[in-house]
N, C-alpha and C positions, 0 to 999 in steps of 0.2 A: 091511278095505280094504287093498290092498297098499301098502307104503311106496314113495315115490319114490326113485329112485337119484340121489343128488346128482351134478350134472355136474362137469366139470373146473372147479376154482375160478377165478372171474373176479377180476381185479385192476382196480380202478376209479380213474379220475381223475374227480373231481366238480367241475365248473365251477359255482360258486355254492353252496358247501356250507352257508353260513349262511342261505340263503333257504328258503322254504317247501318247494320241491322237493328241495333239498339235504338239509334235515333229515329229510324223509320218506324219502329214499333211504338215509340213514344208519340209519334205523330198520329198513328192509328188510335192510340188512347186519347189523344187530344181531340180527335174528330168524333169520338164516341164516349164522352165522359159519363154518360148514364149507364154504360155497359162494362167499362173497364176502370180499374183503379190500380195503383202501384203499391205493393207491399214493400219490395226491396229493389234497390238499384245496386248492381255489382259492376265495378269499373276496374281499370288498371291504374294508370298513373295520371290520367288526364283529369286532375281534380278541379281545374277551372270549369270545364264543361259539366262535370258531375255536380258541382255546386249550383250551377244554373238549373240543372234538372231537378235537384232537390227542392229548390225554391218554387219551381213550377208544379211539380207532381206530388210533393209532400209524402215521400215514403216513410214507413216506420223505421226502416233500417237502410243504411248505405255501407257498402263494403269496398275497400280499396286494396291495392296489391300488398303494400307493406305498412308496418306500424308507423313509420315516419311520415307517411302520406296523410295520416289522420290529422296531425297537427296542421299541415298545410290546408287541408279541407276545412277544418274547424275555423281557421282564420278567415275563410271566405264566407262563412255563414253568420246569421244574426245570433245574438246572445241567447235568445229564446226560440223554442220550437225546433231545435236541432234534433234530427233523428238519431237513433243509436248508431254509432260509428264503429265499424269493425274492420279487420284486415286479415288477409291470408286465405289459404286453401280451406281450412276448417270452417271459416266464416262463410265461404261460398256454399259449402255443403249445408251449413246451418240454415241459411235463408232459403235454400232450395227445397228442404224437407219440412220447413215450418208449416204448421197447420193453418196459419193465416193466409197462405198462398195456395191456390188451386191450379195455377198454370205457371210453367217455367218456360221462358224464351231463352233457349240455349244458343248464344251467339258469341261466346268467348272464342277467340282464335287459338287453336292448338290444343294439346292434350290437357291444358290447364282446366278445360271445361268438362273433362271426361268424368271425374269422380262425382262432381255435383250433379251432372245430368243423370248418371247411373243411379245415384241415390234418390233423385226425384222420381225416376221410373219405378224404383222399388217401393216408393210411398204412394204410387198410383196417381201421380200428378199428370195432367195433360202437359206434354212437352212439344213446343214448337222448335223443331230441330234446324238450326242454321250453322251448326258446328260440324264440319266434315270429319274432323279427327275422331269424334265420338264413335262413328261406325267404321271409318277406315281403320282405326287402331283396335277397336273393341267390338266389332259388329256382332260376332257370335254371342259374346257375353251380354251385351246390351239387349239384343233382340230376344234372347232367351228370357231375360227379365221382363221385357215388354209383354211377352205371352204369359208368363207366370203370374204377373200382377194385373193383367188386363188394362194396361196403360194405353192411352191415346197418344201416339207419337205421330205428329203431322209435319212432314218436311216443309221447309221454308225456301230452300234453294229453288230457283225458278223451274229448273228442269224436273226435279223430283216432285215439286208441287204440281207441275203440269201432268206428270205421270199419275199422281194420286187422283187428279181430276179425271183423266182419261179412263182410269180403271173403274170409275163409277158407272161407266157405260155398259158394263157386262159383268159376268161372273169371273172370278179370278182364274178358274180352271179353263175358261174359254180363251184367255189371253195367251198368245204364242210367242210374242216378241215385244220387247220394249226398245224404242228408238229414242236416244238422247241427242239433242242438237248441240253443236258447238259453233261459236262464231268463227273459229279459225285463228283468232288472235291477230296481232299486228304483223306476223310473218307468214300469213297464209299464202301470199304470192311471192315471197322472197325465196330465191334459189337456195338450196341447201348449202352450197359452197360459200355463200356470203354470211352465213350465220355466225361463223367464228369472229366476225368483226363487229357484230351488233353490240351496242352499249346498253347499260341498265336504263338510260333515258329512252332509248329506242323501244326496249321491251316493256316499259311502263306506259306506253301509249296504246291502251286498249281501245279498239274501234267502237265498242258498244257500251261497256259498263264502266262506272267509276268505282274502284274498289281499293282495298289496302294493297300494299306493295307485294306481299308474298302471293296473294291470290292472283294478282295481275300478272306476275311472272309465271305462275303455274298455268295461267290461261295461255300465255305466249308459248309455253312448251307443250301444251295440251295435257300436262299432268293433272290439271284441275279436272279435266274431263275423265281422266283415268280414275281419279278419286270418286267421281260421281258414278262411274260404272260399279265400283266396289260398294258404295252406299246403296245403289239401286238393287244390287244382289241381296243385301240384307233387308232393306225396306220392303221389297216386293216379292222376294223369293223367286227371282229369275236366275237361271244358271248363266255363267259368263258367255256361253255360246248363244244365248237368247237375248243378250243386250248388245245393241248395235249403236255405234256413234256415226252420225253424219254431220258434215260441215254445212252450216246454214248461216251465211254471213249477215243476213238481215236480222237475225235473232228475234224473230216474231213468233215462229213456231217453237215452243219450248220443249215439247216432248210429244211422242206418238206411241200408241199401243196398237199392235196388230192382233186381231182376233182370228180364231180358227177358220172362220168362213171367208177370210181375206179382207174383211172390213178393217180400215185403219182409222182410229179416232185420234185427232190432234188437238192439243190445247194451244190456243192462240191468244195473245194479249200484248198490251204495251209493255215496254221494258221499264217497269216501275216496281220496286220491291215491296211497296206498300200493299200491292194486291195479294201476293202469296202470304205475306205476314198476316193480313186481315183474314184470309181464308183459313190459316192455321188457328187463329183465335176464335173464329165463329163457326167452323165446321161442326155439323153438317149443313149449316145455313149459309146462304150467300147474301151479302149486303152490298148496297151501292158503295163503291170505293172512290176515293178522291184521286183517281188516275184518269188519264186521257183514254177515250174510246178510239177504236180503229175506224177510220173513215173508209168504208168499202167502195165509195164512189171514186176514190182517187186511184189512178193507175199504179200498179205495183208489180214487182217481180220477185219471186222467191226461188232461190237456188239451193240445191242440195247436191253434195258430192262426197265421195269417200275420203276419210282422212289419210294423210301420207304417213304411214308407220315408219318409213325409212327416215324421213326428215324429222319426225317427232317421235323418237323411240320410247319416250317415257309413257306414252299411251299404251304401247305394247307391254312395257314392264308392269304396268298396273294390271293388265289382264293376266300376265304371268303370275303375279303375286296373288291374285284372287284364286287362281287354279292351285297354287302351292298350299294355300290355306294357312292355318295356325298364325304365327307371328309375322308372316311375310309382309302383309300390308302395313303393319305397324312399323316395321323396318323401312319400308318404302317411304312412308310419310315422314319419319324422323330424319332420314338421310336426305330427303328432298329439301326439308326446311333448312338444314345446315348448308346444303349446296346452294340454295337460292340466296341465303345470307352472304355466302362467299362471293357469288356473282355480283350481288348488289354492292359489295365492298370493293369490287374490281380485282379480286384475287384469282378468279377462274373465268374462263370464257363461257358463253351461253351454252354451246353444245356440251361442255364439261359437266353441267348439272346432271345430265343423264349418265355420264361416266362415273360420277361419284355414287349415284344411286345404284347403278349396276354392280360396281365393285363392293359396295357395302352389303348388298344382298348376297353376293358370293361369299363374303367373309363371315357373315353372321350365321350361327346355327339356328335353325328354325325349331320352334317349340309351340306347345299349345298352352296359352296363358290361362291360368285357373281363376284369375280375378283381376281387379283393377290394379292392385299392387304389382302383379306380374307384368301387366301391360306397361305400366310406368317404368318398370325395370328394363324391359325390352327397349322402350323408347330412349331411355337414358343411355343404354349401352350402344344402341345404333347411332346416336348422335356422336358419341365418343369415337366409334369406329369411322364414321364419315369424316370427322375432323382429321383423324389419322391418315385416311386415304388422301385427303387434300394436301396435307403436309408432305406425305411421301412422294406425291407426284409433282408438286411444285409447278414449274413452268410448263411441264409436258402437257398439262391440261389446257394449254392454249393451242395445242396441235390436234388437228382432226384425227380421230381414230374410231374404229368400229365400236358399237355398243351391242353386247349380246342381248337379243330380244326375240321373242316369238310373237309375231303379229297374230291378231285374232283371225 
């Protein structure tokens, strides 16, 4: 087999270096030291892990969440060879637009990563996108900037990464439908009437992926798949009626694209995030990845079935928000984050996550955000309204009630 020719070395800014995507990105760097180096590491408050990453990867800059975290980080590093240490939102933007970095891995959870990612796009950086909120909250704004600046934005989420690969099989105008797969989460076979009694510990037992708490709960409610529908609309320019979700418990087929002649191209791979991360960093090339291959000699069965919009109304609310346009999906995301936090703290029931989101969408006026500041303002207001909804309803959110939703 001919050996690949290493491309020009890429210098990375990693937003969210201590999270799951960030640590897996650094493993890809570790496996390919001749092709990747790290300019900046951006973390939250996990300074212990960040210190270890600094010692191994020797970035020029490291960014933490707050100024007081700098002293904690400095105490864990040697006296000499310490990178420049910064903190806060402005520093995240600074290292994302720095000329020393040509690639930004956007994996900070939440809207905290929106401004830095948007500014990186405006500077023409290649962006590996692993932050759902960037497109869920600001899809129109960000993708307009991608087109305006000719930026390469490669999705890292396994489903969108799979769709990106499937779309290489034909011309975009020949594709008629995008199919995203969902594992179904831990309550795929749980009767709807029993969901009121599930605990946060139950909901955190994802059958396929090991992820952070919020995304794991969003997977249990299928809201995460709803967010992916919204992302897919912006990434690939499919209308909401041309994006379909199917439940696929084996999580081996990540996405499928149907073409106008009836051909369906599927992307199939092991459930290892290093594969889509490496794809985003090396595209349009493919390299051998340090992940297991599928053994096709072993007997296997793949199941596909329609999602239950009645049992998981948040998926339908995501479609509704996409059709509403404007600030609706930003409100959807912010209210969901508040509701998930309340559920994890035991203040509301599992089905009440959807009730909080639905009521917040009803109470919030919709508008067309003109920029990042507008999006952040909508996000902040939606969080406040969602908290008010929770406080106003109190214990009634432990009682089953209907959620207004229009299924796809």
